[in-house]
C-alpha positions, 0 to 999 in steps of 0.5 A: 593588510589588504592580503590579511583581510582577503585571507580572513574573508576567504577563510570565513567563506570556506567555514560557511561553505563547509557548514553548508556541506555538513548540513547537506550531508545531514539532511539527506536522511541517512543515519549511521547506526554503527560507529565502527569502533564499539557496540554502542547501542548494540546488544548481543551475547559477548561470547559470539559478537565483537568489533573486529577491523571496523566491523560487527563480527559474529562467530561460532567455532567448533569449540564455541557453538551456539545452541540456537540462532542468536542475534545482536539487537540494535537498541537505538529504537524500533523501526517502522518505515525505513530504508537500510543499507549495509555491507556484509561478508559471510564465511560458512553458514547463513545469517540475516537482517531482522527488521520490524521484529520481536524479542521472544519472551524469556529467551535472551537475544532471540528474535522473530519477525521479517528477515532479509536472509543471506548465506554462504550457499547458493539458494537463500541470499536475498529471500524474505524469511519469517523467523518464528513468523510464518516461514518463507514469505518470498523466495529469491526472484519472487513477487509475492502477496501475503494474505489470509484466505478463509482464515488461513495464511497464504503466500501468493506468487504474483510475479518475478523480479528476476531469475534466482541463478542470475541473482546469485551470479551477482553475489560474491562468495566470502567477500563484501556485498551490499544489502539494501532493504526497503520497508514502505508501509507493508511493501518490502523490497530486498536488493543485493549489490543493487540487484532486486531479490524479492518484492513482497506486499503483506496484506496480513498486517495485524502485527509488525507495523514496527519492531526491532532491528537485529543481525543474526548468527545462525546455529549449526556448523562454525561460521563467521559473519561481518557487517559494516557501513550500517545506515538507515533513514526514515527511521520512525513510522507514523505515530501509531500507524502502519504507513509511510514516513511522516516526511514523505506524503503520498500524493492522491490525484482525484479527477472529478468529472463533469456534472451529468445527472442533476443536483444530488446525483453524479456530483463528482466535484462535490464528492471528490472535494469532500473525500480530499478534505477528509484525507488531508485532515486524517493525520496520515501521510497522504495528500489529496488534490482535486482536479476538475476535468470540467474546469481544467481538462486532462491533467498535465503529464507531470501531475499524472507522474507525481500521483501515487494513486489516481482516483476517477469519479466521473461518467464512463462508458464510451466517454470515460476520460481514461479511454484516450489516455490508456497508454499514458496511464499504463506507463504509470501503473507499470511503476506502481501507481494506484487506480481507484474507480468510483461508480460510472467510473468503473464502466469502459468499453470492452477491448483496450480499456476493459483489458487495462481495467482488468489489469489495474483494478481487477474488474469493470462494468461490461455492457451486455454483461453487467447491470445498473439497477437502483436497490438497497444493498445490505453489506453484513460481512467483510474480508480480512483486507485493509480496505475493510478495516473499521467498516461496520455492516451498513445499508444504502440505496444506490445504483449498485451496478453488479455482475462485473467482468472480473479477472479470470478466477478473481486472480489477485482480486479480493471482493470487498462489498458483496450481496445477493441482489433481489429479483426485482433488480432484474425486472427490466428487459435485456439491454446493454445495462439492464439485463442479459441471460448470464446475469439472470442465471447467476442471480435468479437461478444460481443465487450467486452473491454479487460484488459491488466493490473489489480490490486488486494487488498487482504484480507491479506492486501497485494497487487498484480498487473499484466500487460501483456505488456512488450515484447518490451524492447523499450517500457520502454522508453514510459513515461506513460507505465513506470510510470504505472509500477513504480506506481504499484511496489510502491503501492504493496510495501505498499507505497502510490503513490503520487498524480502525480504518481512516478517520471518516469524520462527522459529515453533515448535510451542510458539508454535503452541500459544498463545492457543487457544480450545480446550484442548490434547488430552491425547494431542497429539503435538508431535513429529509436528507438528514433523516435519511442519513440518521437512519443509515448511520444509526443502523450501523451502530 
């Protein structure tokens, strides 16, 4: 009897454990989308596609060629942000894995869009190809950024993930290979046998936030391609947006510097708190945390490591909080961490800090080169860039620094806010912040528009942004300026910005009075600030 009870208890424990293990297997996020037995939820021309030996098999012969590329389409839903793995084997010809793709109207089983390419030859396996969609987007071994320049599509090579011949040496001919594709926002990565083959960021993102998944059988000489162990996770893109999966939030670490200029200016804690509140209520998969440097000092290493992007809104120059942590931050940016610098936070000393900023964000305030006047900037045109999405023309009176030190030839840098400053901004004599011959020639003689906000897509996959405005606290009540900064923070976190921009909310003067380091003056004129905000915001409608 005792033995029977013990046996029963042991069996119950094993059942419980097996249930726990099964749950664990289901909770890792991976879903098999091919059962190895049938083409359930797969739709392709039966003349070419079948199940053979537990694989999805596509084949053409001399007697049965396809007149054009034909595809077998997964009908289990569209894919947005995802990671996909499968095994493939190819004999002759070439093939590919279509993702976030579209069905060509009036052409059954014909697909266009992003493609993870592979072939029986030695050149194209692993590239990113745009089938009926812009052509080759990244050759094997390349890191690229896709963008529009003056309305024309451009593929910009910004780095490398390896040598093409070395990558090819890891691929087995007429045998099984493992292909992995990661689509995170508009950052795409391909791997074959765990070797990276391309890394691409698509900034020309009007389309393909999500789409169909399909496998290709290429026209041409006879060929045979087979697929097995097809698994996907993070299947659903965020509702209606091109961003990362809902269950994985990007982390924003907002570093608020010390108060320094009196109430209403350089209100770093209040500004960071407002922006974080709006990000966290935007509905995007982004989570912002405010860290007060005054109250808590420099963040712990694990806080820095956990951040997808780091925002610094603080005083700068020789006292910039980053100066003592350049090496620590460089380790993070090498791994793709974004950097956002606001107002005085764009100024660091020339040398190690300046060089780091040129790498991280593309530009910085350099003394005896840049200047810091107060003036009314009028921003009427914006580039085709995610940071500018949904932003309408606007004006603000701020301490708009300009004549930044940028990367040579603006390499990898996109100007976001530009205007020609009035001559009155250079009435002061020469000095480390007030004027110099170079800036006078650029503005007064050459009439060169100056850039007060800029974005950089880095070769490491990370993103950077700088903005010289933000001295006047009340300008966070300017709907367009606020949206621009929110867009930039979200973009640098690795989440793609919605077509109409991040929701900037409705900000009142009462909202702007929250979370100040300094007491509100007894004579504070709330009505005057509200009138100023009304003027700026009504002008942008």
